[in-house]
N, C-alpha and C positions, 0 to 999 in steps of 0.2 A: 104255564108256569110263569111267575115273576120271581127273577133269580138275582141276588145281590153278588157281584164280583168284585174280589178284593184284588188289586195289582199292586205289584211292588216295582216295576219298571215299564215305561211306555211300551217298548218293544214286545214286552211279555204277555201278550193279551191271548184271550182264550183260542185263537188261531183258525182253524178249520172248524172248530166248534161253532164258531158265529155262523156259519152257514147252515148247519144244522138247524141252531135255534131258530134262524129266520126262517127256514123252509117249514118249520113246525109250528110257527105263529107265537113262540114264546117270546117273552122280552126279559130285558136286563137292565141292570145299572151296574155302573162302574165306577169305583171308590180308589183312587189313586193316593195309596196311602204314602208312597215315598216322596210325593209331591206336597204333602202337607196336608192332604184331604182327610176330615175329621170321620170316624163312624159314625153312619147313622144309626137309626132305631131298626132294629130286626123286625118290627111290624110291618105288615104288608107284602112280606118276602115269603115264598116258598120254599126257598133253597139258597144255601151259601157255597159260592165257588171261591176258592183261594188258589191263586195261581202262584208261578215260580218267581224268583228272583236273585239278585247277586248277593244279598246279605244274608248271612247266618243266623239261625234262631236265636243264639246267646250273645249276639251283639245289640243288647238293649240299651249300651250306651250311646252308643255311635248312632242307633236308630230307635230312641225311645218309645214310637210307637207299637214295636213289637209287643212290649206288655200287655197293651190295651188290647191288641189284637188277638194274642190268645186267651186272655179272658173273654172276649167277644166270641171267638169260636166256640168256646166250653160252654158259654150260654147258649148259642144256636143249636149245638149238638146234644148236649147233655141234658141241659134244662127244658129247652123247648121241642127236643126232638127234630130239628130241621133236617132235611136232607142237606147231603154235603159233598162235595167232591174238591179234592185236594191235587195239585200238581206240583211234584217236586218239592218246592219250599212248602207249598201248602199242604202236602204229606207230612213233613216233618213238624210242621206247626201244631196240626191234628194231634200227632203224636205227643208233643210237649204239653198241649193244652189240656189232654186228656190224663196227665201223669207220667206217661213215658218219658224217655231220653233221646235227646240227639248229641251226637258228637261228630269230630273230625273223621271222615272215611277212612280205614286204614289202606286202601287201594282206591283214590279217586276213579271215578267211571267217567271217560268223555270219549265219545264216538258212537258209531251203531256197533250196538252190542246185542245178545241175546238175553233172554229173560224166561225163566222156566216157571209154569205154574206149578204150584202145590195141589197137594189132592182136595184140601179146602176150597181152592181157585178152581178146580175143575168141577166140582160139585155144586157150586152157588151160581147166582144169579149174574153178578157184576162181571165174571170173565165168561161166560156162558158162549159157546161158540167160538171161542178163541182157540188157535193152535195151541198145545200143550208146550211148545216153544216156540217164540216169535222175537223177531229183531226190531228194535226201537232205539230212539235216541237218547243219549245219557249224557248229563252236562251237571254233574254235581261233585262237590269235594267232602260234603257231610251226608251221614246217614242217622236212621234209627238205629239206636244202640239199645235201647231198652223198649219193650211194647207196653201200651198203656193195660192196665187190667181189663180183660174182657175183649182184646183185640184179637183178630186173625189173621196171619199172613196168608195172603192170595197168590204172591209170585214171588220168585227169589231169583239170584244169581250167585255164582261162586264169589263175588268179591261184595255183595251187598244183600244181606238175609231177608230184608224187609223190602222188597221191591212193589208191593202192593198189599193193602191193609184195608181191612173192615172193622170196624166198632159199630155194634148194633145195627139194627135193620136199614139204616137209612145214611150211615157216614161210612164213605170210599176213597182211598187215595192211593195215587201211584208215584213213584220215586221218578219213574222214567218219563220220557215225551213222546206222545202220539198225535199230539194236536198240531205238529209243524205244518207250514206250507212251503212253497217254492223260495219264498224270500227270507223264512226265518233264519237260518245259520248266517246269514250276509249281517242281517238285523241285531241277532245277539250280539255277533262278535264285535260289535261297535260300543260295547260295556265291557268297559275295562277289565273287570274282575273275571269276565268269561274268556275274554280273548288271551288274557295271561294264562289261564287254566288251560286253555285249549292248545297254545304253543307250546307250552311245557310238556304236554302229555302226547302230543303228536307232531312237534317239531315245523321247521320250516313249512309255509305255504299251507299250514294249517286249514285255514279258512277254506282255502279253495278245495282241497281234498276232503274236507268233512261234507261242504255243500255237496260236491260229485258222489259222495257216497250217499247221501240223504235222498238225493234226485234219483238214484238207482233203485231205493225203496220206497218213492214216496207214494206209488198206488198201495202198496202194500200199509205202509204208515196212514193213509186215509181209510182204507176199509177197517183197520184195526179201531181208528178213533170213531169212526161212525157205529161199529159193533158196541164200543164200550160206551159212547153216549145213548145207544138206545136200549143198553142193559141197565144203566143207571137211572134212565127215565122208568123202567120198569120196577127198579126196587123203590123208587119214590112213590109210584102209582099203589105198590102193595104196602107199603106201610101204613 
């Protein structure tokens, strides 16, 4: 496959998914929207991945490219039927692009927390062979507040109803993070918006404590990431 990857912060790249893609011989092009890069034509791409970022989906005045990005996502998913994977901000952008809504989280989730699969998630392809409940990294202060028409919730948590979502046979997204690597927390903590939210949620030495918590779960995170990646590839092949 040839994948187009939309990034919103240099440090927030596909993480461990890069290793999986390389091992399987897939190729990808990265577009750094926050750095002023222009959206390319979707021609020639088999899939669209949209990653996380410190901005919110409604901050179109501060980040004017967000408006075009939503139109771009809608074209890819709704009009072209392309395979899609969204992580965190990419999850929220998919919801808005397809007619759903995103707003400030009632309770921001920051830290290693559990996610629970729904019945739909447990019986579908994307989350096949994942535990019914699993730990993952959360780092978000916004959430999907209204699903797009036709969307299905695949995973949930007490403070965030839409932790994973499917729309049609080829578009999948997750609010949480499993793509992380050993240096992810340290790199993301250099982003002011992330470090401020982290310290507010976890207090002094938050970076060190979160990094240590992630290290304890890293093998589990990596297994979950590989399983989700393989499942996503299967959904792409079946479409």
